N, C-alpha and C positions, 0 to 999 in steps of 0.2 A: 202501641207501636209493634215492633217485632214482625213476624211472618204474616203476610197478607196474600190472599188469592184475588187478584184484581185484573181488570182489563186496562189496555193502554189509555183509553179515554179517561179513566179515573185517575191514572198516574199523572196525566197532563193536568187535570184539575188540581191535584195535590201540589204539583210543581208550580202552578199559577199562584195558588194561595201562598206558598212559601216565598215566591218572588215578590209578593206585595200586591198582587192583583186584587182590586176591591170593586171592580165593576165588570159584569159579564152580560152580554145580550146576544141572543140567538133565536133563530126560528127552527123548529124541529125538522130534521132531515136525516134519513138513514144514509150512512152509518155513523153520523155525528151526534145523534140525539142523546145518547147516554152521557155525553160530556155536559150537556145542559142539565141533565138530571143530577150529575155529580156536583156541579157548581151550585145547584139549588140546595144540595145537602151541606156543602162545605162553606159557602161564602157568607150567607147571613149570620151564622154564629161568629164569624171573624169580623163582623161589622161591615160587610160588603153588601152590594146590591146585585140582584139577578133580575133581568127582564126577559120574559118570553115575548118577543116583538111580534107585530102583526105580519111581518114578512122580512125577507133578507135585507132589503134596502134600508128598512127602518133599523134593523139590528146593528149594522155597521155605523149608521148615522148616530144612533144613541151612543155607541162606543166612542166615536170621534168627539162628540160633545163632552162626554165625561172625561176624556183624555185632555181636552183643552182646558178643562176646569182643574186639572192637576192629578187626576186619578190614573192608576195603572189599569189598563183595560185589555180584555180579550173577547173574541168572538169565535164561533166554530160553525163550519158548514161543510158541504161537499161540492163537487163540480158545478152543478146547476146554481148553487148559491154564490160561488165565486164569480160566475158570469154576472149575477146581479150586483155583486159588490164592486164591480169594475170602476164605476165613476167615483165612488167614495175612496177606493184605493188611490186613484189619481189625486183626489183631494188631500189624502194623508201624505202623499209624496210632496205635493206642492206646498202644503201648509206646514210640513215638518211636524206631523202629529204622531206620536208614538202609539202603536197598536200591534198586538199579536193576533194573527189570524190562523186558526187551525183549519187545515183542509184535509178532511178524512176522505181520501179519494176513493171513488167507486168506478165501476165499469161505465165507460162512455161510448160514443158521444151523447150529448144532450142528457135526457133523464136516464138513458142506458139501462143498467140493471142495478137496482139499489142495494142488493144483498151480495153482489160480487165485487171483488177488489180488482184494482188496476193502478198503474202509475201514469195515467194518461194526461195529467195536468202539469207535468214538469215544465214544459215550455210556457204554458198558459200563466203560471204563477209569475214567471219572470216578465212576460211581455203583455199581460192582460190589463194594461192600463195605458192611457194616452200619454204620448211624449217619449216613451222608450227609456225612461230613467230607471236606474237600478233599484231593486229591493233585495232583501236578504231572505234566503230560503234554507231552512235546516231540515234534515231528514232523519228521524229516529229509526232504529232497527228493532228495539225491544222495550220492555217496561222500564229498565234503567234509563235508557235514552229518553223515553217519554217524559220522565221526571226531570232529568238533568238538562236536556235540550230546551224544555219549556222555560226553565230558569234562565238559561243562556239567551233564549229568544227575548224575554223581557229585558234582560240586561242590554242587549243590542238595540232594542227599540228605544230604550231610554238614552243610551249612549249616543246613538246617531239620529234620534228623533225621526224615525221612519217606520213604515210597515215591515214586520217580520213574519214570514210564513213558517208554519210547521207542517211539512209535507208528510202527513201520516197517510194510511189507507185503511180499507175495511179490515184487513187481516191484523194490522198492528193495533188499530183502535178498539176492536171488539174481541180480540183473543185474550183469554185470561192466563196469567202466569203467577207463580208463587214468587214473592219478592220480600226481602228483609228490608223494611223501611229504615231501620237503623243503619243499614250498610249502604244506602243509596248515596251517591255523590251529591253534595249540596254546594254548588258554586256560590261564591260570595255574591250578595245581592247588590245591584247597582241602581242608583236613582239619577234622574235627569238633573243637569246642572242648572241651578236657579240663579237668576240675576239678583245681585245684592247691593250694587252701588253704581252711581253714575246715571246718566241718561239712558233710558231703556228704549231701544229700537228692536222690534220683535224678530227681525231677521238679520240683524247685524252680528258679525262674528269678530272676536278678538284676534289680534295678530297671532299667527301660527295655529289657528283653529279653523275648522270648517263647519262646526255645529253651533247654532245660536243658543244663548242662554234662554231659560224659560221663565215666564210668569203666567199664572193661571188667568184665564178670562173670569171676570167677576170680582177681581181684587181691587184694591185701592188705586192701582196704576192702570190706566186704560191700555188694553191690548187689542191690536188690530189683527184680524185673521182673514185671509182671502185665498181662494184657489186660483185666482188670476195671476198673470205675470206681475211681479212686484219688485220693488227695491227693498233695501234694508229697513226702511221705515214702515213697510207693509202697505204703502199706497200703490194702487195699480199704475203700471208704467208701460209705455210702448218704446222706451229707449233701447235700441239694439245693444248698446254697451251693457246696460244693467241686466237685460234679459239674458245675454250670453254669459255674463259673470254668474248670474243666479243658477242657470242650469248646469254650468260647469262645476259649480260648487256642490250642487246636489249629487252629481255623478261622482265627483272626486272624494266626497266625505265618506263614501262607502267603499268604492273600488280601491282606493289607495290603502285601505286598512284591512283588506280581506285576509292577509296572512295572519292577522292577530285573532281571527275567529275561524280559521280553516280546520274545523273539527273533522277528524277522520281516524280510522284504524288502519294501520299498515302492517301486514304480516309478511315480512321479507323472508324468503327461503333461499339458502345458499345455492348458487349455480342456476337459479331459475332463469329461464329464457322466455317465459310467458308470464304476463301480469293479468290477473282477472280483476276487473273493476265493476263494482256493484254499489247499490244503495238500498235503503229501505228493507222491507221484509225479504227481498231476494238475497240479501247478504247472508241471511241465516242458512239458506240452501247452499250458498257458495261455500260457507265454512264447512258444512258437512261434506260437500263434494270434494273439497281438497283433502279432507281427512281420509276419505275413501281412496282417492287417487294416490296419496302419499303412502298409504298402507299396502297397496297392491302393485305399485309401479314405481320405477325410478325416475319418473318424469316430474321434476320440481316446478311448481307454480307458486308465484307470490299473489297475495290478495290485498287489494286496496278497497276499503269500504268508505265511501264519501258520506259525510254527515253535514257538510256545508256544500250545497249545490250551486247556489247563486249568492254573490258573484262566484264565478268559477275559480276554484283554488288552483291556479295554474302552476305555481311552484310545487305544490304537493304532487300533482300529476307528473311534472317533469322529473322530479327526484325519484318517485316510485318507479318510473319506467326507464330510468337512465341506463340500466344494464340489460334490458330485455329486448328481444327481437319482435315479439308479438304481444299485442294487447287485445283482450277479449272483454267487451262491455256487455253485460247482461241486464236487461230491463224488462219490467212488466208492461211494455208498450211496444209500439212498432218501430221504435228507434228515435228517441228525443234527445237524450243526453250524449249519445255516442258521437253526434256531430260536433259537440263542444270538445270532446276528447280528441277527435281527429284534427280539429282546428289547432289545439294546443300542441299536439304531438305530430305536427306536420312532417311527413316523410317517413314516419314509422307505421308499420302494418297495424291497423286497428280493425278488428272484426266485431260483428254484432250478433247477438242471439237474443230474441225476445218474442213475445206474443201478448195479445190483449184479448183473451177470451173468457176471463173470469176465473181461470185456474192459476194456481201457484206454479211457478217454475220449480221443477224438482232437482235435487242433487244429481240424480242419474242423468238428467238431460244436460246439465252443465258439464258433467264428466264426459259425456258423449261428444259435446261440442268442442271441449278442449282437445280430445283425442282426434277428432275429425280435422281440426285445424292443424295439428302437428303433422298429419299425414298428407296435407294438401301440398 
C-alpha cells in the first residue's frame, strides 16, 4: 500500500474490488480501456471474473445476468458505448437489477474525438433510457473521488437495486496522480437485502419500503425476471393500477432519498454574493481560480462542487445559494446541467460559461467570467 502514482481508471478499479465487485465485462474503448486492463489485473486474484465481450451490448448483458445471479457487477465504456447500452439500462431499471456503469466521457457527438475530454453526456446518462425513470449519477473530481465514489456507487446500486453511473471523463480517467492508498476514505460496504422468510414475490415490497428483497436466479426458489410491465409477482400485466403503482415506486425509491446521497463539497466564503457551481474535472480549475481571485481582489465568491448530479440535489443547491445574488455554472459542454440549476433556483440570476472543444477550462477563464459578470 502507501504512495502510488496511478490514474483515475485504476483507482475506480480498486474501489470496485473494495466494494465487493466480482464480475466485470467491457468492450475496449478509449478512454475507458485502461479500466478493463486494471480489472484484468485485480479481479481474478480476488476470485472474480473479467470478460472482454464481443461488443458493448454483450458487455452490459453479461453484467445484468451476473447481477441477477447475485454478484456485484460493473462495466465501463464511453459515449458511443452508452448509446449501445441504452436498451439494457432500461432493462436494469425495469427489472431492478443493480449495476455500476462507468462512463469515461470523451468529445462528442457520435465517435467524436477519442483522445479529447468533455462532459457532453450529462443529460444523456439521466435520460438515455426508455420510460424516463430516474437513475443515479455520481461525478468524481480526482483520484480520491474515483475510489470513494465507486464504493458509494456500488452501495447505492445495492441499496436501491438500480443502475448507478460514474460520470468520469478522459482527463479524470487517464490522468495520473500520487495518492496514499492508506489515507483514502473507505466507505462502509453495503449489500442488497436478501429475502429470508415467507412467500417470495420478486417485486413485492414490505410496508414502509420501496425496494424489493432479492433472491438470485438459479437458486432453490424460482425467481421471475422481466423487463415488461409487471406486478409484484413478476408476471406481465396490463392493469393500469398495477402499472402506475410500479412506475411511481421506481421513481419514488430513488428521488425521495436523494438527500441521503447528495455528495458535494461546499466552500462558503463570508459575504460572498456570487456562487460558482461546477462538477468533475472543471471543479479543480474552479478551486485554483478562486484562490487567485481571493488573493488579488476583495471580491468574495463561494464554490459548490456537485458530486451527485442525478437526481438533482435540490436542497444542496437551495442552501448553497441562499445568500447570493448570482450563480455561475461552469461546464465542459454547451450547457446541460445549468438548466437544472435554473429550474431549482427559479428567480435567481444564473449565468453559464462552458465550451466543448476538447480543451480544459482554465482557472484564468473562470476568473475572467466571474469578473465579467460582476461588471454586467
